[in-house]
C-alpha positions in Angstrom: 26.1 -81.3 31.0 29.3 -79.3 30.8 30.1 -76.2 32.8 29.7 -74.0 29.7 26.2 -75.4 29.1 25.3 -74.7 32.7 26.7 -71.1 32.4 24.7 -70.7 29.2 21.5 -71.9 30.9 22.1 -69.5 33.8 22.8 -66.6 31.5 19.6 -67.3 29.5 17.6 -67.6 32.8 19.0 -64.2 33.9 18.2 -62.7 30.5 14.6 -64.1 30.6 14.1 -62.6 34.1 15.5 -59.3 33.0 13.2 -59.3 30.0 10.2 -60.1 32.2 11.1 -57.2 34.5 11.5 -54.9 31.5 8.1 -55.9 30.0 6.5 -55.3 33.4 8.0 -51.8 33.5 6.8 -51.1 30.0 3.3 -52.2 30.9 3.3 -49.9 34.0 4.5 -46.9 31.8 1.8 -47.7 29.2 -0.9 -47.8 31.8 0.2 -44.5 33.3 0.1 -42.8 29.9 -3.5 -43.8 29.1 -5.8 -40.8 28.7 -7.8 -41.8 31.8 -4.7 -41.9 34.0 -3.4 -38.6 32.6 -6.8 -37.0 33.2 -6.9 -38.2 36.8 -3.4 -36.8 37.4 -4.3 -33.5 35.8 -7.5 -33.2 37.7 -5.7 -33.8 40.9 -3.2 -31.1 40.2 -5.9 -28.6 39.2 -7.7 -29.3 42.4 -4.5 -28.7 44.4 -3.8 -25.4 42.5 -7.4 -24.3 43.0 -7.2 -25.0 46.7 -3.8 -23.1 47.0 -5.2 -20.1 45.1 -8.3 -20.0 47.4 -6.0 -20.1 50.4 -3.9 -17.3 49.0 -6.9 -15.1 48.3 -8.1 -15.6 51.9 -4.8 -14.7 53.3 -4.2 -11.7 51.1 -7.7 -10.4 50.5 -6.9 -6.9 51.6 -4.0 -6.6 49.2 -6.2 -8.0 46.4 -8.9 -5.5 47.1 -6.3 -2.7 47.1 -4.9 -3.8 43.8 -8.3 -4.0 42.3 -9.1 -0.5 43.5 -5.8 0.8 42.1 -6.6 -0.7 38.8 -10.1 0.8 38.7 -8.8 4.3 39.7 -5.9 4.0 37.2 -8.3 3.0 34.4 -10.7 5.8 35.3 -7.8 8.4 35.2 -6.6 7.1 31.9 -10.1 7.3 30.5 -10.5 10.9 31.7 -7.1 11.9 30.3 -7.5 10.2 27.0 -7.8 13.5 25.0 -4.6 15.0 26.4 -2.8 11.7 26.0 -3.9 11.4 22.4 -2.7 14.9 21.7 0.7 14.2 23.3 1.1 11.1 21.3 0.2 12.9 18.1 2.8 15.6 19.0 5.4 13.0 19.6 4.6 11.3 16.3 4.9 14.6 14.4 8.0 15.6 16.2 10.0 12.4 15.9 8.2 10.7 13.0 7.5 7.6 14.9 5.8 5.1 12.6 4.7 2.9 15.5 2.5 5.8 16.8 1.0 6.5 13.4 -2.8 6.3 13.0 -4.0 3.4 10.9 -5.0 4.2 7.4 -8.7 3.7 6.4 -8.5 1.6 3.3 -11.9 0.0 3.7 -13.7 3.2 2.6 -11.6 3.5 -0.5 -12.2 -0.2 -1.5 -16.0 0.2 -1.1 -16.0 3.3 -3.4 -14.0 1.4 -6.0 -16.4 -1.5 -6.1 -19.4 0.7 -6.7 
């Protein structure tokens, strides 16, 4: 065998080895993208996030309770002040002609009368 034939055999052997490694990598990627593997990874991440959220709640429970109380008080104040706020928005709409604050038109009643 000549030196060129030996080189060709060596190059082919390296090519075949590289192809085998590539196929093994493709098989690994395919197995990691199967639905079961993806679900396992997602489940693990959800468990980690849930654990971290629980720890955060335990560390900052006072702040969370204060925030919840502030939201409740703010909601109650807005509910109690709904009439003055509505009048103020109506005044703004009339003064500046803001279409975004306009009251929706009742077209359902007109359509029902037309069909009768």
